[in-house]
N, CA, C, O and CB atoms as a CASP TS submission, in Angstrom:
PFRMAT TS
TARGET T0000
AUTHOR 0000-0000-0000
METHOD Language model
MODEL 1
PARENT N/A
ATOM      1  N   MET     1      75.773 101.374 -68.710  1.00  0.00           N
ATOM      2  CA  MET     1      75.998  99.974 -68.441  1.00  0.00           C
ATOM      3  C   MET     1      77.391  99.850 -67.864  1.00  0.00           C
ATOM      4  O   MET     1      78.343 100.414 -68.403  1.00  0.00           O
ATOM      5  CB  MET     1      75.825  99.103 -69.720  1.00  0.00           C
ATOM      6  N   ILE     2      77.518  99.117 -66.771  1.00  0.00           N
ATOM      7  CA  ILE     2      78.798  98.955 -66.090  1.00  0.00           C
ATOM      8  C   ILE     2      79.126  97.471 -65.942  1.00  0.00           C
ATOM      9  O   ILE     2      78.284  96.664 -65.547  1.00  0.00           O
ATOM     10  CB  ILE     2      78.772  99.647 -64.708  1.00  0.00           C
ATOM     11  N   GLN     3      80.358  97.141 -66.265  1.00  0.00           N
ATOM     12  CA  GLN     3      80.922  95.806 -66.081  1.00  0.00           C
ATOM     13  C   GLN     3      82.100  95.977 -65.129  1.00  0.00           C
ATOM     14  O   GLN     3      82.801  96.986 -65.204  1.00  0.00           O
ATOM     15  CB  GLN     3      81.365  95.144 -67.464  1.00  0.00           C
ATOM     16  N   VAL     4      82.336  95.023 -64.239  1.00  0.00           N
ATOM     17  CA  VAL     4      83.445  95.111 -63.292  1.00  0.00           C
ATOM     18  C   VAL     4      84.362  93.909 -63.481  1.00  0.00           C
ATOM     19  O   VAL     4      83.904  92.773 -63.608  1.00  0.00           O
ATOM     20  CB  VAL     4      82.924  95.182 -61.827  1.00  0.00           C
ATOM     21  N   CYS     5      85.677  94.181 -63.497  1.00  0.00           N
ATOM     22  CA  CYS     5      86.678  93.126 -63.666  1.00  0.00           C
ATOM     23  C   CYS     5      87.940  93.548 -62.928  1.00  0.00           C
ATOM     24  O   CYS     5      88.320  94.716 -62.996  1.00  0.00           O
ATOM     25  CB  CYS     5      86.975  92.852 -65.182  1.00  0.00           C
ATOM     26  N   TRP     6      88.598  92.635 -62.229  1.00  0.00           N
ATOM     27  CA  TRP     6      89.794  92.986 -61.460  1.00  0.00           C
ATOM     28  C   TRP     6      90.876  93.568 -62.363  1.00  0.00           C
ATOM     29  O   TRP     6      91.355  94.674 -62.114  1.00  0.00           O
ATOM     30  CB  TRP     6      90.333  91.756 -60.719  1.00  0.00           C
ATOM     31  N   ASN     7      91.272  92.829 -63.422  1.00  0.00           N
ATOM     32  CA  ASN     7      92.228  93.388 -64.377  1.00  0.00           C
ATOM     33  C   ASN     7      92.010  92.758 -65.752  1.00  0.00           C
ATOM     34  O   ASN     7      91.384  91.706 -65.884  1.00  0.00           O
ATOM     35  CB  ASN     7      93.688  93.158 -63.896  1.00  0.00           C
ATOM     36  N   LEU     8      92.535  93.421 -66.750  1.00  0.00           N
ATOM     37  CA  LEU     8      92.344  92.991 -68.132  1.00  0.00           C
ATOM     38  C   LEU     8      93.673  92.664 -68.807  1.00  0.00           C
ATOM     39  O   LEU     8      93.791  92.783 -70.026  1.00  0.00           O
ATOM     40  CB  LEU     8      91.611  94.070 -68.921  1.00  0.00           C
ATOM     41  N   GLU     9      94.673  92.255 -68.028  1.00  0.00           N
ATOM     42  CA  GLU     9      95.986  91.951 -68.578  1.00  0.00           C
ATOM     43  C   GLU     9      95.943  90.777 -69.546  1.00  0.00           C
ATOM     44  O   GLU     9      96.598  90.813 -70.588  1.00  0.00           O
ATOM     45  CB  GLU     9      96.960  91.658 -67.462  1.00  0.00           C
ATOM     46  N   ASP    10      95.189  89.749 -69.221  1.00  0.00           N
ATOM     47  CA  ASP    10      95.077  88.581 -70.093  1.00  0.00           C
ATOM     48  C   ASP    10      94.172  88.938 -71.275  1.00  0.00           C
ATOM     49  O   ASP    10      93.026  89.341 -71.070  1.00  0.00           O
ATOM     50  CB  ASP    10      94.518  87.342 -69.309  1.00  0.00           C
ATOM     51  N   PRO    11      94.665  88.798 -72.498  1.00  0.00           N
ATOM     52  CA  PRO    11      93.841  89.143 -73.671  1.00  0.00           C
ATOM     53  C   PRO    11      92.512  88.384 -73.740  1.00  0.00           C
ATOM     54  O   PRO    11      91.515  88.925 -74.217  1.00  0.00           O
ATOM     55  CB  PRO    11      94.625  88.874 -74.933  1.00  0.00           C
ATOM     56  N   LYS    12      92.494  87.143 -73.268  1.00  0.00           N
ATOM     57  CA  LYS    12      91.242  86.373 -73.274  1.00  0.00           C
ATOM     58  C   LYS    12      90.229  86.976 -72.298  1.00  0.00           C
ATOM     59  O   LYS    12      89.036  87.043 -72.595  1.00  0.00           O
ATOM     60  CB  LYS    12      91.514  84.894 -72.909  1.00  0.00           C
ATOM     61  N   THR    13      90.709  87.410 -71.146  1.00  0.00           N
ATOM     62  CA  THR    13      89.824  88.048 -70.161  1.00  0.00           C
ATOM     63  C   THR    13      89.275  89.348 -70.726  1.00  0.00           C
ATOM     64  O   THR    13      88.077  89.614 -70.631  1.00  0.00           O
ATOM     65  CB  THR    13      90.574  88.314 -68.829  1.00  0.00           C
ATOM     66  N   LYS    14      90.142  90.152 -71.309  1.00  0.00           N
ATOM     67  CA  LYS    14      89.711  91.426 -71.884  1.00  0.00           C
ATOM     68  C   LYS    14      88.661  91.201 -72.963  1.00  0.00           C
ATOM     69  O   LYS    14      87.641  91.890 -72.993  1.00  0.00           O
ATOM     70  CB  LYS    14      90.910  92.191 -72.465  1.00  0.00           C
ATOM     71  N   GLN    15      88.904  90.241 -73.844  1.00  0.00           N
ATOM     72  CA  GLN    15      87.944  89.969 -74.919  1.00  0.00           C
ATOM     73  C   GLN    15      86.611  89.490 -74.357  1.00  0.00           C
ATOM     74  O   GLN    15      85.552  89.903 -74.831  1.00  0.00           O
ATOM     75  CB  GLN    15      88.508  88.925 -75.892  1.00  0.00           C
ATOM     76  N   ARG    16      86.657  88.620 -73.347  1.00  0.00           N
ATOM     77  CA  ARG    16      85.424  88.110 -72.731  1.00  0.00           C
ATOM     78  C   ARG    16      84.618  89.242 -72.104  1.00  0.00           C
ATOM     79  O   ARG    16      83.403  89.316 -72.289  1.00  0.00           O
ATOM     80  CB  ARG    16      85.753  87.048 -71.666  1.00  0.00           C
ATOM     81  N   GLU    17      85.285  90.120 -71.367  1.00  0.00           N
ATOM     82  CA  GLU    17      84.594  91.223 -70.700  1.00  0.00           C
ATOM     83  C   GLU    17      84.031  92.222 -71.714  1.00  0.00           C
ATOM     84  O   GLU    17      82.896  92.677 -71.570  1.00  0.00           O
ATOM     85  CB  GLU    17      85.546  91.936 -69.731  1.00  0.00           C
ATOM     86  N   VAL    18      84.806  92.559 -72.721  1.00  0.00           N
ATOM     87  CA  VAL    18      84.342  93.496 -73.755  1.00  0.00           C
ATOM     88  C   VAL    18      83.175  92.893 -74.527  1.00  0.00           C
ATOM     89  O   VAL    18      82.177  93.572 -74.767  1.00  0.00           O
ATOM     90  CB  VAL    18      85.494  93.860 -74.725  1.00  0.00           C
ATOM     91  N   ASP    19      83.288  91.630 -74.918  1.00  0.00           N
ATOM     92  CA  ASP    19      82.196  90.977 -75.655  1.00  0.00           C
ATOM     93  C   ASP    19      80.910  90.945 -74.839  1.00  0.00           C
ATOM     94  O   ASP    19      79.828  91.199 -75.368  1.00  0.00           O
ATOM     95  CB  ASP    19      82.595  89.551 -76.046  1.00  0.00           C
ATOM     96  N   GLY    20      81.030  90.633 -73.550  1.00  0.00           N
ATOM     97  CA  GLY    20      79.849  90.602 -72.682  1.00  0.00           C
ATOM     98  C   GLY    20      79.199  91.965 -72.559  1.00  0.00           C
ATOM     99  O   GLY    20      77.974  92.084 -72.596  1.00  0.00           O
ATOM    100  N   LEU    21      80.022  92.993 -72.413  1.00  0.00           N
ATOM    101  CA  LEU    21      79.488  94.347 -72.296  1.00  0.00           C
ATOM    102  C   LEU    21      78.856  94.802 -73.602  1.00  0.00           C
ATOM    103  O   LEU    21      77.780  95.399 -73.595  1.00  0.00           O
ATOM    104  CB  LEU    21      80.588  95.320 -71.879  1.00  0.00           C
ATOM    105  N   LEU    22      79.513  94.527 -74.724  1.00  0.00           N
ATOM    106  CA  LEU    22      78.942  94.905 -76.024  1.00  0.00           C
ATOM    107  C   LEU    22      77.609  94.200 -76.268  1.00  0.00           C
ATOM    108  O   LEU    22      76.679  94.798 -76.808  1.00  0.00           O
ATOM    109  CB  LEU    22      79.927  94.571 -77.158  1.00  0.00           C
ATOM    110  N   SER    23      77.516  92.934 -75.873  1.00  0.00           N
ATOM    111  CA  SER    23      76.267  92.186 -76.028  1.00  0.00           C
ATOM    112  C   SER    23      75.147  92.810 -75.188  1.00  0.00           C
ATOM    113  O   SER    23      74.024  92.971 -75.666  1.00  0.00           O
ATOM    114  CB  SER    23      76.473  90.711 -75.626  1.00  0.00           C
ATOM    115  N   ALA    24      75.458  93.158 -73.941  1.00  0.00           N
ATOM    116  CA  ALA    24      74.455  93.784 -73.073  1.00  0.00           C
ATOM    117  C   ALA    24      74.056  95.159 -73.610  1.00  0.00           C
ATOM    118  O   ALA    24      72.879  95.521 -73.590  1.00  0.00           O
ATOM    119  CB  ALA    24      74.992  93.911 -71.630  1.00  0.00           C
ATOM    120  N   MET    25      75.037  95.921 -74.088  1.00  0.00           N
ATOM    121  CA  MET    25      74.746  97.239 -74.649  1.00  0.00           C
ATOM    122  C   MET    25      73.834  97.121 -75.868  1.00  0.00           C
ATOM    123  O   MET    25      72.913  97.917 -76.048  1.00  0.00           O
ATOM    124  CB  MET    25      76.048  97.960 -75.029  1.00  0.00           C
ATOM    125  N   ASP    26      74.105  96.116 -76.700  1.00  0.00           N
ATOM    126  CA  ASP    26      73.269  95.891 -77.881  1.00  0.00           C
ATOM    127  C   ASP    26      71.850  95.514 -77.475  1.00  0.00           C
ATOM    128  O   ASP    26      70.880  96.026 -78.032  1.00  0.00           O
ATOM    129  CB  ASP    26      73.874  94.792 -78.769  1.00  0.00           C
ATOM    130  N   GLU    27      71.737  94.619 -76.503  1.00  0.00           N
ATOM    131  CA  GLU    27      70.422  94.165 -76.024  1.00  0.00           C
ATOM    132  C   GLU    27      69.608  95.328 -75.461  1.00  0.00           C
ATOM    133  O   GLU    27      68.399  95.406 -75.676  1.00  0.00           O
ATOM    134  CB  GLU    27      70.588  93.073 -74.951  1.00  0.00           C
ATOM    135  N   LEU    28      70.269  96.223 -74.745  1.00  0.00           N
ATOM    136  CA  LEU    28      69.580  97.346 -74.106  1.00  0.00           C
ATOM    137  C   LEU    28      69.617  98.627 -74.938  1.00  0.00           C
ATOM    138  O   LEU    28      69.138  99.673 -74.502  1.00  0.00           O
ATOM    139  CB  LEU    28      70.190  97.611 -72.755  1.00  0.00           C
ATOM    140  N   GLN    29      70.185  98.535 -76.132  1.00  0.00           N
ATOM    141  CA  GLN    29      70.278  99.655 -77.068  1.00  0.00           C
ATOM    142  C   GLN    29      70.992 100.860 -76.437  1.00  0.00           C
ATOM    143  O   GLN    29      70.520 101.994 -76.522  1.00  0.00           O
ATOM    144  CB  GLN    29      68.876 100.063 -77.539  1.00  0.00           C
ATOM    145  N   LEU    30      72.140 100.585 -75.804  1.00  0.00           N
ATOM    146  CA  LEU    30      72.952 101.632 -75.194  1.00  0.00           C
ATOM    147  C   LEU    30      74.149 101.938 -76.090  1.00  0.00           C
ATOM    148  O   LEU    30      74.678 101.043 -76.749  1.00  0.00           O
ATOM    149  CB  LEU    30      73.421 101.212 -73.778  1.00  0.00           C
ATOM    150  N   LYS    31      74.573 103.191 -76.115  1.00  0.00           N
ATOM    151  CA  LYS    31      75.681 103.596 -76.970  1.00  0.00           C
ATOM    152  C   LYS    31      77.031 103.557 -76.260  1.00  0.00           C
ATOM    153  O   LYS    31      78.068 103.467 -76.917  1.00  0.00           O
ATOM    154  CB  LYS    31      75.431 104.978 -77.495  1.00  0.00           C
ATOM    155  N   ARG    32      77.036 103.625 -74.928  1.00  0.00           N
ATOM    156  CA  ARG    32      78.291 103.662 -74.176  1.00  0.00           C
ATOM    157  C   ARG    32      78.237 102.682 -73.009  1.00  0.00           C
ATOM    158  O   ARG    32      77.176 102.386 -72.458  1.00  0.00           O
ATOM    159  CB  ARG    32      78.579 105.091 -73.664  1.00  0.00           C
ATOM    160  N   GLY    33      79.408 102.197 -72.659  1.00  0.00           N
ATOM    161  CA  GLY    33      79.529 101.303 -71.519  1.00  0.00           C
ATOM    162  C   GLY    33      80.837 101.561 -70.798  1.00  0.00           C
ATOM    163  O   GLY    33      81.731 102.220 -71.328  1.00  0.00           O
ATOM    164  N   THR    34      80.944 101.037 -69.584  1.00  0.00           N
ATOM    165  CA  THR    34      82.132 101.226 -68.764  1.00  0.00           C
ATOM    166  C   THR    34      82.538  99.901 -68.142  1.00  0.00           C
ATOM    167  O   THR    34      81.699  99.143 -67.654  1.00  0.00           O
ATOM    168  CB  THR    34      81.885 102.287 -67.671  1.00  0.00           C
ATOM    169  N   ILE    35      83.838  99.634 -68.169  1.00  0.00           N
ATOM    170  CA  ILE    35      84.397  98.511 -67.419  1.00  0.00           C
ATOM    171  C   ILE    35      85.236  99.116 -66.309  1.00  0.00           C
ATOM    172  O   ILE    35      86.195  99.843 -66.570  1.00  0.00           O
ATOM    173  CB  ILE    35      85.252  97.541 -68.340  1.00  0.00           C
ATOM    174  N   VAL    36      84.872  98.813 -65.066  1.00  0.00           N
ATOM    175  CA  VAL    36      85.605  99.300 -63.909  1.00  0.00           C
ATOM    176  C   VAL    36      86.595  98.211 -63.508  1.00  0.00           C
ATOM    177  O   VAL    36      86.215  97.056 -63.312  1.00  0.00           O
ATOM    178  CB  VAL    36      84.637  99.670 -62.721  1.00  0.00           C
ATOM    179  N   THR    37      87.879  98.591 -63.388  1.00  0.00           N
ATOM    180  CA  THR    37      88.940  97.646 -63.050  1.00  0.00           C
ATOM    181  C   THR    37      89.724  98.157 -61.848  1.00  0.00           C
ATOM    182  O   THR    37      89.442  99.230 -61.313  1.00  0.00           O
ATOM    183  CB  THR    37      89.881  97.421 -64.255  1.00  0.00           C
ATOM    184  N   TRP    38      90.713  97.370 -61.433  1.00  0.00           N
ATOM    185  CA  TRP    38      91.563  97.802 -60.336  1.00  0.00           C
ATOM    186  C   TRP    38      92.458  98.957 -60.771  1.00  0.00           C
ATOM    187  O   TRP    38      92.503  99.987 -60.098  1.00  0.00           O
ATOM    188  CB  TRP    38      92.410  96.634 -59.823  1.00  0.00           C
ATOM    189  N   LEU    39      93.186  98.802 -61.907  1.00  0.00           N
ATOM    190  CA  LEU    39      94.121  99.834 -62.325  1.00  0.00           C
ATOM    191  C   LEU    39      94.089 100.172 -63.818  1.00  0.00           C
ATOM    192  O   LEU    39      94.622 101.208 -64.217  1.00  0.00           O
ATOM    193  CB  LEU    39      95.485  99.416 -61.959  1.00  0.00           C
ATOM    194  N   ASP    40      93.484  99.335 -64.642  1.00  0.00           N
ATOM    195  CA  ASP    40      93.507  99.544 -66.093  1.00  0.00           C
ATOM    196  C   ASP    40      92.721 100.787 -66.489  1.00  0.00           C
ATOM    197  O   ASP    40      91.733 101.154 -65.854  1.00  0.00           O
ATOM    198  CB  ASP    40      92.943  98.322 -66.815  1.00  0.00           C
ATOM    199  N   GLU    41      93.195 101.429 -67.571  1.00  0.00           N
ATOM    200  CA  GLU    41      92.484 102.606 -68.065  1.00  0.00           C
ATOM    201  C   GLU    41      92.742 102.762 -69.565  1.00  0.00           C
ATOM    202  O   GLU    41      93.891 102.802 -70.003  1.00  0.00           O
ATOM    203  CB  GLU    41      92.926 103.887 -67.294  1.00  0.00           C
ATOM    204  N   GLU    42      91.671 102.850 -70.341  1.00  0.00           N
ATOM    205  CA  GLU    42      91.748 103.108 -71.774  1.00  0.00           C
ATOM    206  C   GLU    42      90.335 103.283 -72.334  1.00  0.00           C
ATOM    207  O   GLU    42      89.348 103.035 -71.640  1.00  0.00           O
ATOM    208  CB  GLU    42      92.494 101.955 -72.505  1.00  0.00           C
ATOM    209  N   THR    43      90.249 103.704 -73.572  1.00  0.00           N
ATOM    210  CA  THR    43      88.973 103.733 -74.284  1.00  0.00           C
ATOM    211  C   THR    43      89.046 102.652 -75.350  1.00  0.00           C
ATOM    212  O   THR    43      90.033 102.565 -76.081  1.00  0.00           O
ATOM    213  CB  THR    43      88.674 105.158 -74.914  1.00  0.00           C
ATOM    214  N   PHE    44      88.021 101.838 -75.442  1.00  0.00           N
ATOM    215  CA  PHE    44      88.007 100.686 -76.339  1.00  0.00           C
ATOM    216  C   PHE    44      86.841 100.820 -77.297  1.00  0.00           C
ATOM    217  O   PHE    44      85.714 101.055 -76.862  1.00  0.00           O
ATOM    218  CB  PHE    44      87.917  99.358 -75.546  1.00  0.00           C
ATOM    219  N   HIS    45      87.080 100.676 -78.579  1.00  0.00           N
ATOM    220  CA  HIS    45      86.029 100.749 -79.613  1.00  0.00           C
ATOM    221  C   HIS    45      85.268 102.074 -79.605  1.00  0.00           C
ATOM    222  O   HIS    45      84.167 102.143 -80.151  1.00  0.00           O
ATOM    223  CB  HIS    45      85.044  99.611 -79.426  1.00  0.00           C
ATOM    224  N   LYS    46      85.809 103.103 -79.016  1.00  0.00           N
ATOM    225  CA  LYS    46      85.180 104.427 -78.926  1.00  0.00           C
ATOM    226  C   LYS    46      83.847 104.424 -78.181  1.00  0.00           C
ATOM    227  O   LYS    46      83.207 105.468 -78.059  1.00  0.00           O
ATOM    228  CB  LYS    46      84.968 104.977 -80.306  1.00  0.00           C
ATOM    229  N   SER    47      83.422 103.260 -77.680  1.00  0.00           N
ATOM    230  CA  SER    47      82.146 103.208 -76.971  1.00  0.00           C
ATOM    231  C   SER    47      82.268 102.607 -75.576  1.00  0.00           C
ATOM    232  O   SER    47      81.298 102.587 -74.818  1.00  0.00           O
ATOM    233  CB  SER    47      81.149 102.415 -77.772  1.00  0.00           C
ATOM    234  N   ILE    48      83.464 102.116 -75.235  1.00  0.00           N
ATOM    235  CA  ILE    48      83.673 101.500 -73.926  1.00  0.00           C
ATOM    236  C   ILE    48      84.819 102.205 -73.228  1.00  0.00           C
ATOM    237  O   ILE    48      85.935 102.267 -73.744  1.00  0.00           O
ATOM    238  CB  ILE    48      83.960  99.978 -74.057  1.00  0.00           C
ATOM    239  N   ASP    49      84.531 102.739 -72.042  1.00  0.00           N
ATOM    240  CA  ASP    49      85.565 103.340 -71.212  1.00  0.00           C
ATOM    241  C   ASP    49      86.012 102.310 -70.188  1.00  0.00           C
ATOM    242  O   ASP    49      85.194 101.744 -69.463  1.00  0.00           O
ATOM    243  CB  ASP    49      85.054 104.639 -70.518  1.00  0.00           C
ATOM    244  N   ILE    50      87.321 102.071 -70.133  1.00  0.00           N
ATOM    245  CA  ILE    50      87.897 101.205 -69.112  1.00  0.00           C
ATOM    246  C   ILE    50      88.555 102.141 -68.111  1.00  0.00           C
ATOM    247  O   ILE    50      89.438 102.923 -68.464  1.00  0.00           O
ATOM    248  CB  ILE    50      88.931 100.152 -69.718  1.00  0.00           C
ATOM    249  N   ILE    51      88.118 102.054 -66.859  1.00  0.00           N
ATOM    250  CA  ILE    51      88.505 103.054 -65.868  1.00  0.00           C
ATOM    251  C   ILE    51      88.841 102.379 -64.539  1.00  0.00           C
ATOM    252  O   ILE    51      88.160 101.436 -64.135  1.00  0.00           O
ATOM    253  CB  ILE    51      87.378 104.092 -65.675  1.00  0.00           C
ATOM    254  N   PRO    52      89.893 102.856 -63.852  1.00  0.00           N
ATOM    255  CA  PRO    52      90.213 102.290 -62.535  1.00  0.00           C
ATOM    256  C   PRO    52      89.125 102.631 -61.506  1.00  0.00           C
ATOM    257  O   PRO    52      88.473 103.671 -61.594  1.00  0.00           O
ATOM    258  CB  PRO    52      91.583 102.811 -62.049  1.00  0.00           C
ATOM    259  N   ALA    53      88.950 101.750 -60.553  1.00  0.00           N
ATOM    260  CA  ALA    53      87.877 101.918 -59.558  1.00  0.00           C
ATOM    261  C   ALA    53      87.967 103.251 -58.830  1.00  0.00           C
ATOM    262  O   ALA    53      86.947 103.910 -58.627  1.00  0.00           O
ATOM    263  CB  ALA    53      87.920 100.785 -58.544  1.00  0.00           C
ATOM    264  N   TRP    54      89.169 103.662 -58.433  1.00  0.00           N
ATOM    265  CA  TRP    54      89.303 104.916 -57.680  1.00  0.00           C
ATOM    266  C   TRP    54      88.799 106.102 -58.484  1.00  0.00           C
ATOM    267  O   TRP    54      88.175 107.012 -57.940  1.00  0.00           O
ATOM    268  CB  TRP    54      90.759 105.145 -57.278  1.00  0.00           C
ATOM    269  N   LYS    55      89.074 106.086 -59.779  1.00  0.00           N
ATOM    270  CA  LYS    55      88.637 107.195 -60.626  1.00  0.00           C
ATOM    271  C   LYS    55      87.118 107.139 -60.828  1.00  0.00           C
ATOM    272  O   LYS    55      86.456 108.175 -60.878  1.00  0.00           O
ATOM    273  CB  LYS    55      89.368 107.157 -61.992  1.00  0.00           C
ATOM    274  N   TRP    56      86.573 105.925 -60.943  1.00  0.00           N
ATOM    275  CA  TRP    56      85.132 105.767 -61.119  1.00  0.00           C
ATOM    276  C   TRP    56      84.389 106.254 -59.873  1.00  0.00           C
ATOM    277  O   TRP    56      83.354 106.914 -59.975  1.00  0.00           O
ATOM    278  CB  TRP    56      84.778 104.291 -61.416  1.00  0.00           C
ATOM    279  N   PHE    57      84.934 105.918 -58.685  1.00  0.00           N
ATOM    280  CA  PHE    57      84.294 106.373 -57.441  1.00  0.00           C
ATOM    281  C   PHE    57      84.285 107.888 -57.311  1.00  0.00           C
ATOM    282  O   PHE    57      83.375 108.447 -56.699  1.00  0.00           O
ATOM    283  CB  PHE    57      84.999 105.770 -56.241  1.00  0.00           C
ATOM    284  N   LEU    58      85.277 108.558 -57.872  1.00  0.00           N
ATOM    285  CA  LEU    58      85.353 110.014 -57.796  1.00  0.00           C
ATOM    286  C   LEU    58      84.552 110.705 -58.899  1.00  0.00           C
ATOM    287  O   LEU    58      84.366 111.921 -58.858  1.00  0.00           O
ATOM    288  CB  LEU    58      86.795 110.454 -57.867  1.00  0.00           C
ATOM    289  N   SER    59      84.083 109.948 -59.870  1.00  0.00           N
ATOM    290  CA  SER    59      83.352 110.530 -60.992  1.00  0.00           C
ATOM    291  C   SER    59      81.858 110.615 -60.690  1.00  0.00           C
ATOM    292  O   SER    59      81.382 110.052 -59.704  1.00  0.00           O
ATOM    293  CB  SER    59      83.586 109.709 -62.263  1.00  0.00           C
ATOM    294  N   ASN    60      81.136 111.313 -61.533  1.00  0.00           N
ATOM    295  CA  ASN    60      79.680 111.418 -61.404  1.00  0.00           C
ATOM    296  C   ASN    60      78.983 110.113 -61.757  1.00  0.00           C
ATOM    297  O   ASN    60      77.836 109.910 -61.359  1.00  0.00           O
ATOM    298  CB  ASN    60      79.153 112.536 -62.289  1.00  0.00           C
ATOM    299  N   GLN    61      79.643 109.221 -62.496  1.00  0.00           N
ATOM    300  CA  GLN    61      79.029 107.953 -62.902  1.00  0.00           C
ATOM    301  C   GLN    61      78.711 107.060 -61.720  1.00  0.00           C
ATOM    302  O   GLN    61      77.799 106.236 -61.799  1.00  0.00           O
ATOM    303  CB  GLN    61      79.936 107.218 -63.856  1.00  0.00           C
ATOM    304  N   SER    62      79.447 107.204 -60.619  1.00  0.00           N
ATOM    305  CA  SER    62      79.255 106.317 -59.469  1.00  0.00           C
ATOM    306  C   SER    62      78.047 106.699 -58.628  1.00  0.00           C
ATOM    307  O   SER    62      77.692 105.986 -57.689  1.00  0.00           O
ATOM    308  CB  SER    62      80.488 106.322 -58.602  1.00  0.00           C
ATOM    309  N   ARG    63      77.419 107.809 -58.956  1.00  0.00           N
ATOM    310  CA  ARG    63      76.282 108.270 -58.139  1.00  0.00           C
ATOM    311  C   ARG    63      74.973 107.924 -58.741  1.00  0.00           C
ATOM    312  O   ARG    63      73.929 108.243 -58.173  1.00  0.00           O
ATOM    313  CB  ARG    63      76.341 109.741 -57.930  1.00  0.00           C
TER
END
């Protein structure tokens, strides 16, 4: 499951994007999700990878 967001600097934006992804993951019974951003990178809740777009395009996930 992939969610896309320009940046997650604002805590409200980050919470909204994470909540939306977690809800979709729960609905589809998925264990992992990814948020693709412009530059942000981290692992959130051990089940969500936040990754910059350039890195996502170079990874196997983009194919």
